[in-house]
C-alpha positions in Angstrom: -4.1 7.4 3.3 -2.5 5.3 6.1 -2.8 7.6 9.2 -0.2 7.5 12.2 -0.9 4.4 13.9 -1.5 4.0 17.8 1.2 1.7 19.2 0.1 -0.8 22.2 3.2 -1.4 24.0 4.3 -3.6 26.9 7.6 -2.5 28.3 9.4 -4.8 30.6 12.1 -3.2 32.6 15.0 -4.6 35.0 13.8 -6.1 38.2 10.6 -7.7 36.5 8.6 -4.4 36.3 6.4 -4.0 33.3 4.3 -1.2 32.1 1.7 -0.9 29.5 1.3 2.1 27.4 -0.4 3.5 24.2 1.9 5.9 22.1 1.4 7.5 18.5 3.8 5.6 15.8 5.9 9.3 15.6 6.0 9.8 19.3 9.5 10.8 20.7 8.9 8.3 23.6 8.6 5.6 21.0 12.0 6.2 19.4 13.2 6.6 22.8 12.5 3.1 24.1 14.0 1.4 20.7 17.2 3.7 21.0 17.3 2.2 24.5 17.3 -1.2 23.5 19.9 -0.5 20.7 22.3 1.5 23.7 22.0 -0.8 26.7 24.7 1.4 28.6 22.8 4.8 28.1 21.7 6.4 31.3 19.6 9.0 29.9 15.9 9.4 31.2 12.8 8.0 29.5 9.4 9.3 30.7 6.4 7.3 29.7 2.7 8.7 30.1 0.4 6.4 31.8 -3.1 6.0 32.6 -4.2 8.3 29.5 -1.5 11.3 30.6 -2.5 11.6 34.3 0.5 9.5 35.6 4.1 9.6 34.3 6.6 6.7 34.7 10.2 7.9 34.6 13.5 5.3 34.5 16.8 5.4 32.7 17.4 3.8 29.4 19.7 1.3 30.9 16.8 -0.4 32.6 14.9 -1.3 29.6 14.8 -5.2 29.1 12.3 -5.9 26.1 9.6 -3.7 24.2 6.6 -5.7 22.9 4.5 -3.6 20.3 1.2 -4.1 18.7 0.8 -3.6 15.8 4.7 -4.4 15.1 7.0 -1.3 14.7 9.7 -1.4 12.5 13.3 -0.7 13.7 16.0 0.7 11.8 19.3 -0.4 12.8 22.6 2.0 12.6 25.4 1.1 10.7 28.8 0.2 12.6 32.3 -0.6 11.1 31.7 1.1 7.9 28.8 -1.5 7.1 25.9 -0.1 4.9 22.8 0.7 7.0 19.6 -1.4 6.9 16.8 1.1 5.8 13.4 0.0 6.6 10.5 1.7 5.1 6.8 1.4 5.9 4.3 1.1 2.8 2.3 3.9 1.7 -1.1 4.0 0.1 -4.1 5.9 -0.3 -7.4 4.3 0.0 -10.4 6.4 -1.8 -13.9 5.3 -1.3 -16.7 6.0 -3.6 -14.4 6.7 -6.3 -17.0 6.5 -9.2 -20.5 7.6 -9.1 -23.3 5.0 -7.8 -24.2 4.4 -11.6 -20.7 4.1 -12.9 -19.9 1.5 -10.3 -22.9 -0.6 -11.0 -22.2 -0.3 -14.7 -18.8 -1.4 -13.9 -20.0 -4.7 -12.1 -22.6 -5.4 -14.6 -19.6 -5.8 -17.5 -17.4 -7.7 -15.0 -20.3 -10.5 -14.4 -21.1 -10.5 -18.1 -17.4 -10.9 -19.3 -17.2 -14.3 -17.7 -16.3 -16.1 -20.9 -13.6 -13.5 -21.8 -11.5 -14.4 -18.4 -8.3 -16.5 -18.8 -6.0 -17.8 -16.1 -3.6 -15.1 -14.7 0.2 -15.8 -15.3 3.5 -14.0 -14.3 7.0 -14.3 -15.8 8.3 -18.0 -15.0 5.3 -18.3 -12.9 4.1 -21.7 -11.1 0.9 -22.3 -9.6 1.8 -21.8 -6.2 2.3 -17.9 -6.9 -0.6 -16.7 -8.6 -4.3 -18.2 -9.0 -6.9 -15.6 -10.5 -8.5 -14.9 -13.6 -7.5 -11.9 -15.8 -8.6 -10.0 -19.1 -5.3 -8.8 -19.9 -6.4 -6.5 -22.9 -9.3 -4.8 -21.0 -7.4 -1.4 -21.3 -8.9 -1.0 -24.8 -12.4 -0.9 -23.2 -14.3 2.4 -22.5 -14.8 1.3 -19.0 -10.9 1.1 -18.5 -10.4 4.7 -20.2 -13.2 6.0 -17.9 -10.9 5.0 -14.7 -7.8 5.8 -16.7 -8.8 9.4 -17.1 -10.2 9.9 -13.6 -6.6 8.6 -12.4 -4.8 11.0 -14.7 -6.7 13.9 -13.4 -5.9 12.8 -9.7 -2.4 11.9 -10.7 -0.4 15.3 -9.5 -2.5 15.0 -6.3 -1.8 11.0 -5.8 2.0 11.6 -6.5 2.4 14.4 -4.0 0.1 12.9 -1.1 2.4 9.5 -1.6 5.6 11.5 -1.2 6.5 10.6 -4.9 8.0 13.0 -7.7 5.3 14.1 -10.4 7.1 12.6 -13.0 6.7 12.7 -17.0 3.9 9.6 -17.8 4.2 7.7 -21.0 1.3 5.2 -20.9 -1.6 3.8 -18.9 -2.1 -0.1 -18.6 -5.2 -1.8 -17.4 -6.5 -5.5 -16.5 -9.7 -6.8 -15.1 -9.2 -9.6 -12.6 -11.5 -12.2 -10.9 -10.5 -14.1 -7.8 -12.8 -17.1 -7.0 -12.6 -19.7 -4.1 -8.9 -20.4 -2.9 -7.5 -17.8 -5.6 -4.6 -15.4 -4.6 -1.6 -13.5 -5.8 1.5 -14.0 -3.3 3.8 -11.3 -2.5 5.2 -9.4 -5.7 6.1 -6.1 -6.9 4.4 -4.4 -10.0 7.7 -2.5 -10.9 10.7 -4.1 -12.6 13.8 -2.8 -14.6 11.8 -3.7 -17.9 8.2 -2.7 -16.9 8.4 1.3 -15.6 5.4 1.3 -13.8 5.3 4.3 -11.3 1.6 4.0 -9.7 -0.5 0.8 -9.3 -4.3 1.7 -8.8 -6.7 -1.1 -7.8 -10.1 -0.5 -7.9 -12.5 -3.0 -6.1 -16.2 -3.8 -7.7 -18.3 -6.6 -6.5 -21.9 -7.4 -5.3 -23.4 -6.1 -2.3 -23.8 -7.6 0.2 -20.5 -9.5 -1.0 -20.6 -12.9 -1.5 -17.1 -13.9 -0.8 -14.5 -13.5 2.4 -11.0 -13.1 2.5 -9.3 -11.3 -0.6 -7.6 -8.6 1.6 -4.4 -6.6 -0.1 -1.5 -6.7 2.3 1.0 -3.8 1.5 4.2 -5.0 3.1 7.0 -2.8 4.5 10.5 -2.9 2.8 13.8 -4.0 3.9 16.8 -2.4 1.9 20.3 -3.9 2.3 23.3 -4.0 0.3 21.3 -2.8 -2.6 18.9 -5.3 -2.6 15.2 -4.9 -1.6 12.8 -7.4 0.2 9.6 -7.7 1.7 9.6 -7.3 5.5 7.5 -9.4 7.9 5.1 -6.6 8.7 2.3 -5.3 6.4 -0.9 -3.3 6.4 -4.1 -4.9 5.7 -6.6 -3.0 3.1 -10.4 -4.2 3.2 -11.5 -5.0 -0.4 -14.8 -2.4 -0.4 -16.6 -2.1 -3.4 -16.1 1.2 -5.2 -12.9 1.9 -3.2 -9.7 2.7 -5.4 -6.4 1.7 -3.7 -3.4 3.5 -4.6 0.4 2.8 -4.0 3.7 2.9 -5.5 4.5 0.1 -7.9 7.7 -0.7 -6.2 5.5 -1.6 -2.8 5.5 -5.2 -2.2 1.9 -6.3 -1.9 -0.2 -9.7 -1.6 -3.9 -10.4 -2.5 -4.8 -12.7 0.3 -6.9 -15.9 -0.7 -10.9 -15.8 -1.5 -13.4 -17.8 -0.1 -16.5 -17.8 -2.2 -19.3 -20.3 -0.4 -21.5 -20.1 -3.5 -19.2 -21.0 -6.3 -21.0 -18.5 -8.2 -18.8 -16.2 -10.7 -20.8 -13.5 -10.0 -19.8 -13.7 -6.4 -16.4 -13.3 -7.2 -13.8 -10.3 -6.0 -13.6 -8.4 -8.9 -10.7 -5.7 -9.3 -9.6 -3.2 -12.3 -6.0 -2.8 -11.8 -4.5 0.5 -13.6 -0.7 1.0 -14.0 0.7 4.4 -14.9 3.9 4.3 -16.5 6.8 6.8 -16.1 8.7 8.0 -19.1 12.4 7.7 -19.6 12.2 11.3 -21.1 9.9 14.2 -20.9 7.7 14.4 -24.4 6.2 17.8 -25.0 3.9 15.8 -27.4 2.5 13.3 -24.9 -1.0 13.4 -24.5 -2.8 11.2 -21.9 -6.4 11.5 -20.3 -7.1 15.1 -20.5 -3.7 16.3 -21.9 -2.7 17.6 -18.4 0.6 15.7 -18.2 2.9 17.1 -20.9 6.3 16.6 -19.3 4.9 15.4 -16.0 3.8 19.3 -15.7 1.3 19.6 -12.7 -2.2 20.6 -13.7 -3.0 24.4 -13.0 -6.0 23.1 -10.4 -3.6 21.0 -8.6 -1.3 23.9 -7.9 -1.4 25.1 -4.4 -3.7 22.6 -3.0 -2.9 21.4 0.8 -1.8 18.0 0.8 -0.9 15.5 3.4 3.0 15.3 4.2 4.5 12.2 2.1 4.5 9.6 4.4 1.2 8.5 4.5 -1.4 6.9 2.1 
């Protein structure tokens, strides 16, 4: 789960004074600094802890000239003059390491490497070569290996949804594909959900040789800007390393990107393999629906998950 980050700040004040400080992403002082930039006439006092809290620097809000943050901090502007507000949402995800047993993971890798002849060029609707370049087995969901991952995810589903802060909704189906990314292959910024494709959660399982024979291939999860009823990817993002036997789960509406892979050997077995599983939401609850272990009639939380402590919805 993406935890609260530590933000390194360089705060420039009137008169040329500069202070460097590290604050938690949810710190009140951080919000106060950006509020001061938005309201340059404010004379409220701001106090920053310096030297690990042994020293405090206090100044008026109207003295703040600029704030440099690393990593970037998203600022949500306030609407003025009746305009619609611009909403910026941070991408939420969960990264679950050692998702399968060592034997299951090894078996998945053997299958991926042995399936070279079944892979075909990955495409998207209206695709051009500049948007997606990778290999895919689109009907992988019919295999026993895909069903194993699907059933495991369905058992996890109530906990995944609650931890990501999304409703536990009725599910209508599960979809899977196996992908391979070789040298210079990638998948640019996109979202898996669309009006005609009711994907709720995207689940990416990484599997590859150890030590791995490729570099790159990170997953970028972009923050989202919502303005005038439209959604677009922000310039800020979280980067997730493709570690073998790691499952990464996020809302299918999140904008994400698979970065280019570098594979010096050129061997297919050194590709970055991944199984992507999508959980589809149902338009209406169906009491006869059976998915996985049959826990999800109408999206009811399975008894073994009721009352479990979970992180607040906002991390992943």
